[in-house]
N, C-alpha and C positions, 0 to 999 in steps of 0.2 A: 309089358305095360303100352296102350294104346293113342297113338295119336290124337288126336284130339281131346281130348278129357283132361280132365281136371281132377288133378290127388293133395292131399295136405303132403304137407312140409312129411310128417310122421310114415305119410304111406309111401315118402318115397325115398325115405335111409331104408325103411324097412321092407323094399328092396333091394335095398345094396346099394346106391348111387353116392357117391362122391360129389360136395360141389368143390369147380371147381374156380376158376375167375373169369367176367365178362366185364366185357367193354358196355358193354348196354346201362341203363339201370333199371329199367321193364325188364332184361332176361336174366335167368338164373340157368348157367352151365353145372351140370350133373354130368361124371363121367362110370362108367359101370364097364370093367374088360373092353374088351376093343372100344368099345362105343361111346361117343360122345348125345346127349339126350337135351334136347335148351328147347328150357319152359319160358313160361311169359305170366308174371304176377297180377293174378287179381286181381289178390286183399295179401294183407298179413302173413294169415292160414295155407291161401292156394294157393296151383302154378298148375295149366293150359301148359299141355307136352305138346309141342306144336311139329316138332324136324326133329327127325337121328340118325343121325352120319356118321362113320367110320371116325376113328380117331385121330391112324396118319390122316386125312383130308381136312380134320380139324386145327393138323400142326402147323401144315403146309404153307 
Protein backbone atom coordinates (compact mmCIF):
# COMPACT_ATOMS: atom_id res chain seq x y z
CA UNK A 1 0.00 0.00 0.00
CA UNK A 2 1.19 3.50 -0.80
CA UNK A 3 0.68 6.68 1.22
CA UNK A 4 -1.50 9.35 -0.44
CA UNK A 5 -3.32 6.73 -2.53
CA UNK A 6 -7.09 6.16 -2.51
CA UNK A 7 -8.43 2.66 -1.81
CA UNK A 8 -11.89 1.17 -1.68
CA UNK A 9 -13.00 -0.53 1.53
CA UNK A 10 -12.90 -3.84 -0.36
CA UNK A 11 -9.28 -3.21 -1.46
CA UNK A 12 -8.28 -2.56 2.14
CA UNK A 13 -9.91 -5.78 3.33
CA UNK A 14 -8.19 -7.73 0.55
CA UNK A 15 -4.84 -6.52 1.93
CA UNK A 16 -5.81 -8.27 5.19
CA UNK A 17 -6.27 -5.13 7.29
CA UNK A 18 -8.71 -5.11 10.20
CA UNK A 19 -10.50 -1.96 11.33
CA UNK A 20 -9.57 -0.58 14.75
CA UNK A 21 -11.12 2.13 16.91
CA UNK A 22 -10.62 5.74 15.83
CA UNK A 23 -11.36 8.90 17.81
CA UNK A 24 -11.92 11.07 14.74
CA UNK A 25 -15.10 11.15 12.69
CA UNK A 26 -13.43 11.56 9.29
CA UNK A 27 -10.62 9.01 9.88
CA UNK A 28 -10.41 5.25 10.02
CA UNK A 29 -7.70 3.10 11.54
CA UNK A 30 -6.78 -0.33 10.20
CA UNK A 31 -4.28 -2.75 11.72
CA UNK A 32 -2.23 -5.56 10.22
CA UNK A 33 0.60 -7.25 12.06
CA UNK A 34 2.85 -4.64 13.64
CA UNK A 35 1.60 -1.73 11.49
CA UNK A 36 -1.26 0.75 11.95
CA UNK A 37 -2.70 2.39 8.82
CA UNK A 38 -4.54 5.73 9.03
CA UNK A 39 -7.08 6.56 6.37
CA UNK A 40 -9.01 9.75 5.62
CA UNK A 41 -12.61 9.24 4.50
CA UNK A 42 -13.16 10.41 0.91
CA UNK A 43 -16.73 9.10 0.53
CA UNK A 44 -18.77 6.09 1.72
CA UNK A 45 -16.75 3.71 -0.45
CA UNK A 46 -13.22 5.17 -0.61
CA UNK A 47 -10.46 6.08 1.83
CA UNK A 48 -7.08 7.80 1.34
CA UNK A 49 -4.09 6.33 3.16
CA UNK A 50 -2.20 9.17 4.82
CA UNK A 51 0.23 7.49 7.22
CA UNK A 52 1.52 4.15 8.47
CA UNK A 53 3.10 3.76 11.92
CA UNK A 54 4.40 1.00 14.13
CA UNK A 55 1.71 -0.56 16.35
CA UNK A 56 3.74 0.08 19.52
CA UNK A 57 3.78 3.83 18.78
CA UNK A 58 0.01 3.80 18.29
CA UNK A 59 -0.71 2.37 21.72
CA UNK A 60 1.72 4.61 23.68
